[in-house]
C-alpha positions in Angstrom: 92.4 77.0 92.8 93.0 80.0 95.0 90.5 81.4 97.4 91.2 84.9 95.9 93.5 86.5 93.4 94.7 90.0 94.0 95.8 92.0 90.9 98.5 94.5 92.0 100.8 94.5 95.0 100.4 98.1 96.2 99.3 98.8 99.8 95.6 98.1 99.0 96.3 94.7 97.4 98.7 93.6 100.1 96.3 94.7 102.8 93.5 92.7 101.2 95.7 89.7 100.8 97.1 89.8 104.3 93.6 90.3 105.8 92.2 87.3 104.0 95.3 85.3 105.0 94.6 86.1 108.6 91.3 84.3 108.1 93.0 81.3 106.6 92.4 82.1 103.0 95.0 81.2 100.3 95.6 84.3 98.2 97.6 84.8 95.0 99.0 88.3 94.5 100.1 89.2 91.0 102.4 92.1 90.3 103.4 93.2 86.8 106.6 94.9 88.0 109.7 93.2 89.3 109.4 94.9 92.7 106.4 94.6 95.1 104.8 97.5 96.9 103.4 99.9 94.2 104.2 103.4 95.3 105.5 102.2 98.7 108.5 100.7 97.0 112.0 102.2 97.2 115.0 102.2 94.8 118.7 102.5 95.1 121.2 104.6 93.2 124.7 103.9 94.3 124.7 104.4 98.1 121.5 106.5 98.1 118.0 105.0 98.7 114.9 106.8 97.7 111.1 106.4 98.3 108.7 106.6 95.4 105.5 107.7 97.1 105.5 107.6 100.9 106.4 110.8 102.6 104.4 110.5 105.8 101.7 108.4 107.3 98.8 109.1 109.7 97.1 107.3 112.6 100.0 104.9 113.3 101.2 106.3 116.6 101.0 104.2 119.7 97.9 105.9 120.9 94.3 104.9 121.8 91.3 105.7 119.7 91.5 107.1 116.1 95.0 108.4 116.6 96.4 104.9 116.5 93.8 103.0 114.5 95.8 102.4 111.3 98.8 101.4 113.4 96.7 98.8 115.3 95.4 97.4 112.0 99.0 97.0 110.6 100.2 95.4 113.8 97.4 92.9 113.6 98.1 92.1 109.9 101.9 91.8 110.3 102.1 90.4 113.9 103.8 93.6 115.0 106.6 93.7 112.4 106.2 97.3 111.5 107.4 100.3 113.5 106.9 104.0 112.9 108.9 107.1 113.9 107.4 110.6 114.4 108.2 113.3 111.8 108.4 115.8 114.6 106.5 119.0 115.4 105.8 120.8 113.1 105.5 118.0 110.6 104.6 120.3 107.6 106.0 123.8 106.9 104.3 126.2 104.5 106.6 128.8 102.9 105.4 131.7 100.8 107.5 134.7 99.7 108.6 136.4 103.0 106.3 134.1 105.1 106.6 130.8 106.9 104.2 128.8 109.0 104.8 125.5 110.7 101.8 123.1 111.0 101.8 121.5 114.4 99.8 118.7 116.1 97.5 118.0 117.8 94.8 120.1 116.2 94.6 122.4 119.3 98.2 123.4 118.8 97.6 124.1 115.1 94.6 126.2 115.9 96.4 128.1 118.6 99.3 128.9 116.3 96.8 130.2 113.6 95.1 132.4 116.2 98.4 133.9 117.2 99.6 134.5 113.7 96.2 135.7 112.3 94.8 137.5 115.4 92.1 139.3 113.5 90.8 136.1 111.9 89.4 134.4 115.0 85.9 133.8 113.6 87.1 132.6 110.2 89.5 130.1 111.8 86.9 128.7 114.1 84.4 128.3 111.3 87.0 126.5 109.2 87.6 123.9 111.9 83.9 123.5 112.5 83.4 122.8 108.8 86.4 120.5 108.6 84.9 118.4 111.4 81.5 118.2 109.7 83.0 117.4 106.3 85.2 114.6 107.8 82.1 113.1 109.4 80.4 113.1 105.9 83.6 111.7 104.3 83.6 108.6 106.6 80.0 107.9 105.5 80.9 108.4 101.8 83.8 105.9 102.2 81.7 103.4 104.1 79.1 103.5 101.3 81.7 102.4 98.8 82.1 99.1 100.5 78.4 98.4 101.3 76.0 96.2 99.3 73.9 98.5 97.1 70.8 98.1 99.2 72.6 99.2 102.3 74.4 102.1 100.6 71.1 103.3 99.3 69.7 103.4 102.8 72.8 105.3 104.0 72.4 107.9 101.3 68.7 108.3 102.1 69.4 108.7 105.8 72.3 111.1 105.4 71.7 112.4 101.9 71.4 116.1 102.7 74.6 116.1 104.7 76.5 114.2 102.1 75.4 116.5 99.3 76.2 119.6 101.3 79.9 118.6 101.6 80.5 116.4 98.6 79.4 119.1 96.1 81.6 122.0 97.4 85.1 122.6 96.2 88.1 123.7 98.3 88.3 126.9 96.4 84.7 127.8 97.2 85.4 127.2 100.9 88.6 129.1 100.9 86.9 132.0 99.1 84.9 132.7 102.3 88.2 133.7 104.0 89.4 137.3 103.6 93.1 137.0 104.5 95.1 135.7 101.5 97.9 134.3 103.7 95.4 132.4 105.9 93.8 131.0 102.8 97.3 129.9 101.6 98.1 128.1 104.9 94.8 126.3 105.1 94.8 125.3 101.4 98.5 124.7 100.8 98.6 120.9 101.2 96.3 120.0 98.4 99.2 118.1 96.8 98.6 115.3 99.4 95.7 114.2 97.1 96.7 115.8 93.8 93.7 118.0 92.9 93.9 121.8 92.7 91.6 123.8 94.9 89.2 124.8 92.0 88.5 121.0 91.4 89.1 119.4 94.8 86.1 118.6 97.0 86.4 120.4 100.3 85.4 117.1 101.9 88.6 115.4 100.6 90.8 118.2 101.8 89.2 118.0 105.2 89.6 114.2 105.4 93.3 114.1 104.3 94.7 117.2 106.1 92.6 116.5 109.2 94.0 113.0 109.4 97.4 114.5 110.5 95.9 116.1 113.6 97.4 113.2 115.5 100.8 113.7 114.0 102.8 112.4 111.1 105.0 109.3 111.0 107.5 107.4 108.8 108.1 103.7 108.5 111.2 102.6 110.4 113.4 101.0 107.8 111.8 102.8 105.0 108.5 102.4 103.1 109.6 99.1 101.5 109.1 97.6 104.9 105.3 97.8 104.4 105.3 95.3 101.5 107.9 93.1 103.2 105.8 92.8 106.4 102.4 92.4 104.6 103.8 89.6 102.4 104.7 87.4 105.3 101.2 86.5 106.5 100.1 85.8 102.9 102.8 83.3 102.4 102.4 81.8 105.9 98.8 81.0 105.0 99.8 79.2 101.8 99.5 82.2 99.5 102.0 83.6 97.0 103.2 86.9 95.7 104.4 86.6 92.1 106.5 89.4 90.5 106.7 90.0 86.7 103.2 88.5 86.4 101.2 90.7 83.9 97.5 90.2 84.1 96.0 90.9 80.7 92.5 89.5 81.1 90.0 88.9 83.9 88.3 85.6 83.1 84.5 85.7 83.3 82.5 82.5 82.9 78.8 82.3 83.3 78.7 85.9 84.3 81.0 85.4 87.2 84.7 86.4 87.6 86.6 83.0 87.8 90.2 84.0 87.5 92.8 85.8 85.4 94.9 85.2 82.3 98.6 86.0 83.1 101.8 86.4 81.1 104.9 85.5 83.1 108.3 84.7 81.7 106.9 84.9 78.2 104.3 82.2 78.9 100.5 82.6 79.2 98.4 80.7 81.6 95.2 81.0 83.6 95.0 81.2 87.4 91.6 80.4 88.9 89.9 81.7 92.1 86.5 82.2 93.7 87.1 85.9 93.8 89.3 88.5 92.0 90.3 91.8 93.7 91.6 94.4 91.2 93.7 97.2 92.7 95.0 98.6 89.4 92.4 101.3 88.9 88.9 101.2 87.4 90.2 102.0 83.8 92.8 99.3 83.8 90.3 96.8 85.3 87.7 97.5 82.6 90.4 97.2 79.9 91.0 93.6 81.1 87.3 92.6 80.8 85.4 91.6 77.7 84.2 94.9 76.1 80.6 93.7 76.1 80.5 93.3 79.8 78.9 95.9 82.2 78.1 98.7 79.8 76.6 100.9 82.4 79.7 100.6 84.6 81.9 101.4 81.6 79.9 104.5 80.8 80.1 105.8 84.3 83.8 105.2 84.5 84.4 106.9 81.1 83.0 110.1 82.6 85.9 110.3 85.1 89.2 112.0 84.1 92.8 111.2 85.1 94.2 113.4 87.8 97.3 115.6 87.9 100.7 114.2 87.6 104.0 115.0 89.3 107.6 115.5 88.4 110.0 114.3 91.1 113.6 115.2 91.6 115.6 112.8 93.7 118.7 114.2 95.4 121.6 112.5 97.1 123.8 114.5 99.4 127.2 114.3 100.9 127.5 115.7 104.4 125.3 116.7 107.3 122.1 118.2 105.8 120.5 118.7 109.2 123.3 121.1 110.1 122.5 122.9 106.8 118.9 123.5 107.6 117.0 120.3 106.6 114.7 118.5 109.0 112.2 115.7 109.2 109.4 118.1 108.4 108.0 118.4 104.9 108.3 121.8 103.2 105.5 123.2 101.0 107.2 125.9 98.9 105.2 128.4 96.8 106.6 131.1 94.6 103.5 133.3 95.3 100.4 133.5 97.4 98.6 131.6 94.5 98.9 128.2 96.1 96.5 126.6 93.5 98.6 127.1 90.4 99.6 123.9 88.5 102.9 123.7 86.6 101.5 123.9 83.0 104.7 124.4 81.0 107.6 122.5 82.7 110.0 123.3 79.9 109.5 127.0 80.0 108.7 128.1 83.6 109.8 127.3 87.1 107.3 125.2 89.1 104.8 127.4 91.0 105.1 125.2 94.0 107.4 122.5 95.4 107.0 119.8 98.0 110.3 118.9 99.6 110.8 115.8 101.8 114.0 114.6 103.5 113.3 110.9 104.2 116.7 110.1 105.5 116.0 112.4 108.4 112.7 110.8 109.2 113.9 107.2 109.5 116.0 106.4 112.6 117.2 103.2 111.0 118.6 105.0 108.0 122.4 104.4 107.8 123.4 105.7 104.4 124.0 109.2 102.9 121.2 111.7 103.1 118.5 112.2 100.5 115.7 114.5 99.5 112.7 114.2 97.2 111.4 117.3 95.5 107.9 117.0 94.0 106.1 119.4 91.6 102.5 118.9 90.5 102.2 119.3 86.8 100.0 118.9 83.8 101.0 115.7 82.1 100.2 117.0 78.6 103.8 118.2 78.2 104.7 114.5 78.2 101.8 113.3 76.1 103.9 112.1 73.1 105.7 109.5 75.2 103.1 108.5 77.8 101.9 105.3 76.1 105.2 103.9 74.9 106.0 100.3 76.0 108.0 100.2 79.2 110.9 98.4 77.5 111.1 100.8 74.6 114.2 103.1 74.4 113.3 106.6 75.4 113.4 109.0 72.3 116.0 111.7 72.2 113.3 114.4 72.4 112.0 113.1 75.6 115.5 112.7 77.2 116.3 116.3 76.2 113.1 117.6 77.8 113.7 115.6 80.9 117.3 116.8 81.2 116.2 120.4 80.8 113.4 120.1 83.4 115.9 118.4 85.8 118.3 121.3 85.4 115.7 123.9 86.0 114.2 122.1 89.1 117.7 121.6 90.6 118.4 125.3 90.2 115.0 126.2 91.8 115.8 123.9 94.7 119.1 125.6 95.1 117.6 129.0 95.4 115.3 127.9 98.2 118.0 125.8 100.0 121.3 127.6 99.2 123.2 125.8 102.0 122.1 122.4 100.7 122.8 123.0 97.0 126.6 122.5 97.2 126.1 119.2 99.0 124.2 117.5 96.1 126.2 114.7 94.7 123.5 112.8 92.8 120.3 113.9 91.1 117.7 112.1 89.0 114.3 113.0 87.6 111.1 111.0 87.2 108.2 112.2 85.1 104.7 111.2 84.4 106.2 108.8 81.8 108.1 107.1 84.6 104.9 106.8 86.7 102.9 105.3 83.8 105.7 102.9 83.0 106.1 101.5 86.5 102.6 101.8 88.0 100.4 102.2 84.9 98.2 104.9 86.3 96.2 106.7 83.6 98.2 109.4 81.8 100.9 109.1 84.5 98.5 110.6 87.1 100.0 110.2 90.6 96.8 109.5 92.4 94.9 107.8 89.5 91.5 109.4 88.8 91.0 113.1 89.4 89.7 113.8 92.9 86.7 115.8 91.9 83.1 116.4 93.0 82.1 114.1 90.1 84.3 111.4 91.3 82.7 111.4 94.8 79.3 110.9 93.3 80.3 108.3 90.7 78.7 104.8 90.9 81.7 103.3 89.1 84.0 103.2 92.1 82.3 100.9 94.6 84.1 97.8 96.1 81.4 95.5 94.7 81.4 95.7 90.9 78.6 94.8 88.5 80.6 91.6 87.7 79.9 89.0 90.5 83.1 87.8 92.0 85.1 90.9 90.9 85.9 93.4 93.6 87.6 96.8 93.3 90.2 98.3 95.7 92.8 101.0 95.6 92.9 104.8 95.5 90.1 105.0 92.9 87.7 103.5 95.5 88.9 105.3 98.7 90.9 108.4 97.8 94.5 109.3 98.1 97.2 108.1 100.5 98.5 104.9 102.1 95.8 104.7 104.8 92.9 105.3 102.5 94.1 102.8 99.9 94.8 100.2 102.7 91.2 100.7 104.0 89.8 100.0 100.5 91.8 96.7 100.5 90.3 95.8 103.8 86.8 96.6 102.6 87.3 94.3 99.6 88.6 91.5 101.8 85.6 92.0 104.2 83.2 91.6 101.2 84.7 88.1 100.8 85.2 87.4 104.5 82.6 89.3 106.6 84.3 88.5 109.9 86.9 91.1 108.9 84.2 93.8 109.4 85.3 93.7 113.0 88.6 95.1 112.0 86.9 98.0 110.2 84.6 98.6 113.1 87.5 98.6 115.4 88.9 101.6 113.8 
């Protein structure tokens, strides 16, 4: 019998397992895929290596205070195995037709650049950063409430209820609407793809939390994102735990009203693994699907009111030659075809993407020793792929899907070439992933990149707390905490702290 079973080996699951292992707990991590890491994993095509979901990280610099808090946690969990390299300054570049703006760090440099570029918008810029600071303060309280016992979370909401309601109920579009200058609105709102919700839906508090976290700079794992799973696996195994791949959990076993383990299929055989606690990191919908349908009706009803988020199409590019000499850099590029930075790609077969996110990971990683790569992401509506979203992973892809995928790949490659004409002739390999790919490998609802839609309703939902209505069953992952590696990792740490309260010191130390 294990001390805990973690379902899913993404960053939240591995953080939870490693944190418990540091307290001497034996943890079993079960991953349905053949590769650990969730969206931190990488894959190889010939000589080119690509990242599936990590493009930059925050708060991992060798700095005191909040600027280095996530890095300190990872160093503690992995005994210093992980290193990170700066993505430079600027780390993000916003490009609109005839306009370009580099987002620098620290925040003072970013603000100064905005004041210089938008000299007549001084008051609007200062109000924006004041609101970002206030919203981030509220966001930390909202996240903390997710991990608290209900009686304590109720007290927090009573104490800070007015502040939380003020920021949690306001969308990014509403806040941007208070700014007169269209280009300033575009710069301030452009990076909503970091959490996958368009401005008309996204809570301003989430935008403030995510974009503000880069005020201390952006970083990339040395050796690539796969190093995260490799390093976090070590303490789990050292403490007598195990990470099993190809282990598909299809039921969470509940006995006497308490979660007691999971029913697993591995190598074609079914068996039960037992533990005192189960931590599910596979999303609230997937978790509920693995419970008896009669359990927790109120939890099910609350979860059913939440929608899947937006999906992404990703074009992976392999180059031959010196892409830095041709204009590429370690900075991410947010490209928009118009000043309407909130448009979602609704018809991928018929139109160019209204916006692209372009990352050159091979230029971010000082340990990279292969040919250069790029990842081109476009946020889309997954309904274009609806006929194929629920096919079994091992089913052959139908010709209609393959034809649509090839056509979108051709269009996206041409669009990239128009924006990077010096790089286009250097492309030697290209491959497209779609929401069908995402659903197949990670099983997010409807292929949504970040799971549930990041909306005002989601922030207020009682369905996404770490402690579930089923005793012994804990929830972690992006559904609990929000988008991104750091947020997901923190949800795993909160779940571990619910089992091992001594870990609260690690949360407080942040």
